[in-house]
N, C-alpha and C positions, 0 to 999 in steps of 0.2 A: 505493497501499500504506499502515494506517496506521499511524501507532510506534511502540509500546504498549513504554513502560519494561519491563525482566524481560523482554522474548523474545532469541530467537533473531536478529530479526531486526531488531533495534535495538541491541542489542550487534557485529555486521553493521554497518549505519550506522555505528555511532560511530565502529568502524575505520576504516570505511574515508575517512569526512573524519576520523580523526587521520593516516591517511596522505595522502591529498593536505594535509593540513598543511604535513604533513613532507616531501612534493616544492618546495613555494613556500619553505618556507622550505631547500629544501636549493639553486633559483635564485637565490632573493632573495644566496644568499649568495655563491655563485656570482659573480653580475651585482656587487655591492660588489669582490672583488675584479680580476675584470675589466678596471670599470673604474676602478680606482683606478692598474693597470699601465698601461692609454687615455690616462690626466691624466697619467702621470709618461711616454710622448711612446713608450706599447709602441703602434703600430700597424699593423698590419702585419693582411696579408686575416691569416687563420685567429685572431689573436686581437678585432678585429672580427667575423667570422665567425660566434666564441665569444661573443662581448660581447651580439649581438644576440641569437641564440640565447637563452643566459642571461634576458636580460628577452622573451623574448617563453610563453618555461619557466612565467617570472615567471609574470606578465601570468595566463594560461591558466591557471595552479592556481590562482592568488588568485581568482578569479573564483568557480570549482569551490569551493569551498573557498565565498567563500560563499552560495554559492546551495545548498550543503548546511546552510549553518545557517540560512539560510535553510527550506526544506523540515523540514528538525529545530525547529524553531523556532513551523513551521505540526505538525507533528505531523504527517504526511506526506511519503510521497518520490515520491508524483504532480508531471508536469515539473506549472512555474512558467510566464507566456505569457510570452512577451523585453516586453514593456508592465506585465504586472505584475512585474515582473525590474529594472529602471528604474525603475519608482519604491520600492525597496526597494532599490537599492545611494542613489540622494539621498541619498531620507534615509539613509540606514545611514552616510552621508559625512556629512552637515548636524551627525549627535548624535557621532557621532567630534572635530567641526572642533568643537562646545559643548564636548563632555569636557574639552579639552583647553584651553580655556578657563580651564573651573574650575582644574584642574588649576593653570596658570597666575597667576589667581591668586591662589590657595589656598598658594605659594609652594609643591606638587610634586610640579612636574611637572621630570621627567628634566637633568641636565643641557644636552643635544642639539638640546632642541628650537627652532623659529626665533621672534623673537616675536611677543608676543599678538596684535599686529597680523595677522600672518601666518593667523592659525586664525578671525580679524572675516569678513574676504571670504567674501564670500556663492556659495553651492557653484551653479553652474547648474543651472538646473534639470531638464537634458537629458544632467548629465552619465554618469548611469547608460547613458543610449544613444551618450555618449562612450566613455564604459569598458566597451562590448555591442562598439562597432564596433571597435576596437581589438583587440581578443579576439578577433576574428572578422577583423581582417590577421595576424594572427597567427597562426589558426593553421587559415586555408585556403589553397587555391595560390591570387593574384593577380597577373598579370605586373601592375598600377598598389606594388608591392612595390618595382619592382624598374626601372630606366633613368628617372628622374627622375617616378616615376609622382609618388601624392597620399598615399600607405600609407607604412604606416611599417614 
């Protein structure tokens, strides 16, 4: 479907984007809270399970929010192939890293950022594929998630 500004479909799509971002933000906040408790020694099964679940939800919602941004930028809600998404995600991270370098170099970066050298690291060419793999690993039942498997 083509996205046309001012239409009900456009407004509904933007509202869905906002909702996805809100879910992402909630999952991130929960993850940070639980990670803090875990760092301070709370490592019982229930806490670790909630920590994993909040991380999983964050990854899924972050991925889906960005997919909606890519669709919005393209002006249509058509599915984007996973190969194209991989390239778009890698490009987006490269852009974010470059923007952070610019903020640091101009003295406008927030106090919590890492050293400039952190953001000057090259983004792996397969970042998008790896991000999709992590998202898929947390979204699909797979025996490799448990028992020493190779999935997070």
